[in-house]
N, C-alpha and C positions, 0 to 999 in steps of 0.2 A: 504494500500497501504505499502511494506515497504522499509524502505530506506535503499540501499547500502551499507557495511560494506564500501567499500574505502569512505575515506575521512567524514567518522562518528567514534561517539564515542558511545560502549556502557554502560549503565548505571541499575541500577535493584533497583528497585521501590514498597517497596509493595511484594514482594516476582515474579515483571514480568520483564524481561530481554525489554529495550527498544534501539532503535538505535536513536543519535539525531546528527545534524548538523546545522551549517549558512555554507552562503558563504562568502569563502575569498572575493574574488572579486564583491567589491558591482553594482548593478543594475547600470543607469542611475540617477534612482531614488533616493536610497540610495546615491550616490555622493552629488547630490542636498539637499537632506534630508527632498524631499517629503515624504517617504516612512521609515517608523523605521527600528532599528534591527530586523531579520525576525529569527526563528529556530526553525525546521523544526524536529518534533518526532513523530517516530510513535512504537508499538510492533518489537520486533526482531525477532518475527515468527505469522504467523496468518496473516487473512485476513483483519481485520481492518483500517479505514481509518487512515493517518496522520494527525497529529494536528501540525498547523502552530501559534505559539503565539508571536505576534506583541509590540514587547517590548517600554518602554517610553524611548529608548534612542535612538540617531543614531549608523548608521555601525561606527566601528571602522576606518573605510579609507573615510571617510567622507572628501568632499571636501566646508565646510562651516567652518570652524577650530573650528568645534564641540567638546570637549571631549565626549569618553563614556567610558562605564565599563565592565569588563570582565564579560562574562557568565561562571558560577563554574557549577559545579557538584549539587551543594546543590541548586542553583538557579532552575536550572533542573529540580530536582526530586520535587521543590515545582510547577512550572509549569504542571507537572504529573498531580500532588496528584489535582489542581484548575483545571485541563480541567476535569479531572473524575468524580470532584464535580458537574460539569456544565454538563454534563451530553456526552462526550467522552468517546466511548468506542471503545477503541483499540485492542480488539479480536473478534470485531466481526461490516460485510459488512455495507458501510454505507459511506454519500459522505464526504470530505476533513471537518474537522472541525478547526475554527478558535479563539483562545485564544486573549481577551482584558485583561493581568493581571489585577485583580481587587485588589492584597494585594499589598506592597512593596518588592524591589526585596529586600531587606536586612532585614529582619526582626530584633527584638529587641533582642541585645545579641551577633547575630551574625557578625565575620569581616568583614569589608567592603572588595565588590571587588577591584581588582587593576584596578587605570584608564588605560587607552588606548586612546592616545591621533594618530591623524595622522601627518602621516611623516612629519618632518620636525619642529614640530610645540610643541613637548613635552617641559615644563617647565627646566631649565638647572640645570645639577646636583649641590651639594656640590662643588665637584673637578672644575666644570666649572665654579662656583661661587669664589671659592679660586683666579681661573687663571684669572678671570677679575677685581680682586681687586688689586692682583700686579699688571695690566697693566693700575692701572690708578692713577700715582705720588697725592700727595696731591694737585697739580695746578689743576688737571683735574677733582675731586673728581664732583659731586652734590651736589646742596647746599638746604637745608632745612629751610624753615621758616615759622612758624603759624602767621598767621595773625589775626584780627577783624574781623566781617562780620554785616552786620545790623543786627538789632534787627529784632526777628523772632514772631509773634502775631499772638496765633491761636483763629480761629473765635469764639471759645467759653468760650475765657480769657484766660487769661497769657501769656507764651512765654517763650523764651529762648536766652541767645550772642550764635550767634556759629561763630568757628572761622575756618578760612581757613587753609588749607597747601598749603603752594606752593611749587612748586619746579624746580629751576632755575627760578623764578619768575614768574612761569606760576603758576596759580590755579591750584591746583591737578582735581577740577570737570572738569574742562576745557579737561583736559589730557583724563580726561577718556571718557568722551563725544567723543572724538577724536575715540578715540577705540571701543566705542560702537555703533556708529549710522551703518555702513556697520551691523552689526549685528543685529539693530532695523530694518533700511530699511527693508530686507529679513524675519525679523516676521512680522511684518505690513502688506508689499505685500500676505503673508500667510496666517496670519489672516483673510484679507477680501477675498480670492480666496477661503477661505472653506465658505465662508458666514456669516461670524462672522458679525453683522454690527456694524463697531467699527469707529468712531472719531480719533482714537490715530492718530497721526503724528510721524514718526520714534524720530524728534525733542524733541520728549517730555518725549518717553522713555529712549532716552540713556541719560548720566549723571543728571537724574532727581536724583540729592540728596540735603543733607543736610551736612554740616560738626559739629563736637560735640560742646561741653562747652570747655572751658580752661580747666578746670580742670579735662576732660576726655581724653587731651591728653598730657597735661605736668603733668608726670608720667612714670611709669614703665613699661605703657599697650600698648608703641611702642616701649620695649626696649626687655628687657629679660621676659616681664611677659604679655605678650600678652594676649586682650580680646580679644574672635572671640561671635558675638553673633550665629553663629551656633549652640553654647551651649545650647538653649532655643529649640531648634528638636532634634526628638527622630533620633540618628545619633547612628552606631557603634562606642565603643570605642577609636577603631584605623582612624576614619575617619580621612583625612587630615584636612578638614577645623578645626578640633574644636583647630589648635595647628595653627594658623591664626592669624592673630592682625585685630581689624575692625575699616578702613580710613573712611565711611562714611555713613550717614544711608538715612531712605528715607524722603522723602520734607514732610509728613503727622505727620509726628512725635515719628513715630512707626519705631525702628531702624529695627526693626524684618520684617518688612514689603520690604521691600528691602534694603540691603546694601551689600555693596564692604569689602571684602576681601583681603589679600595681607601676602604673606610668609615676615618674620625677620631673614635674617640672620645677628648673632652677632661677627665680629673678632676682631681680634687683637686691629686692628687699623681702624676697616673700620663696615656702618652697610648698609647693603643691604634689596633693596624690591625687589621683585620681584615673578612670580608669582601671578599676579591679576585676580580674580575672583569673579561676580557674584553669590553669592546667589542660587538663583533661576533660575540660565540660565546657560545652558554648551560651554556658549561662550570661547573661548580663546583671549587671548588678546593678543593685539600687542603690548606693553609699559611694559617700561624697560628694566633688571635691572637699577634701580636705586644703586649708589654707593656714599655714606656717608659719611665722615670723622665723624670718630668716638669720637673726642671730643667735634667738631663743633657741631655734633648731639645731644650729652648729653646736652650741653649746653641752645641748643633751648629749649630741652624738659624739662629744669630744674633738670637738676642731678646732676651739678659739684655745690661744693661749691663756 
């Protein structure tokens, strides 16, 4: 079945012309997140069937506060080649072919696709952050403190002394837990509905973090030299997560397992935390931005004489 030219795009892969498209308006299941982003692809000419690729990300206009990524021609070309390898013949009659992509959407060395946010949920731009900073005089800025937390002992021996990050007197983990809980509740419901035998509770998923030792927090890693644990994963060089700072790690002691990132913007008089992100989930947080007085912030990090 040939996809109509109207509303579709043309691409040539290995000397064969194709048309591809995705729904601009999501279905009810796509809005709720029950159905992922779908891309339909067919040969431009011929009696062959359409291939429907079920991508591992939500529709850009979902209502679950999840970000998505743009579908690029390079990704469509990879989908076509993968479908052909798995048996899709776009030039011969046959039933519709469904593809669950096995490969990473972005191969090593390729640029990261642009992120797409649901309406009203994109992170603030640099100009908007500057305007926010101007609107927050010194007496109305947020306050950061680093506090000591109870010693953590590991079952096999050893342990460490974590520190807590407090914003305006509230533990950051508690702020993050409140922001993550709606996402965790939906995820647990969906996992159980899919038949997954899990006893996981939303309260056990949301806010499941440990702080870092003092030496990891006091210094420039939360200032102008952010340390992102995303660097331990195979990501495009321009992936925005590589430029974020890691604030919290997993309770298991392996930070890469579950960690929280944030964008740190350094201005002349303020430091701003915005665009919080759980590396392993496409969750959009209702958290921040937080505007700190730069001089006081540097004092807390031990960066003043």
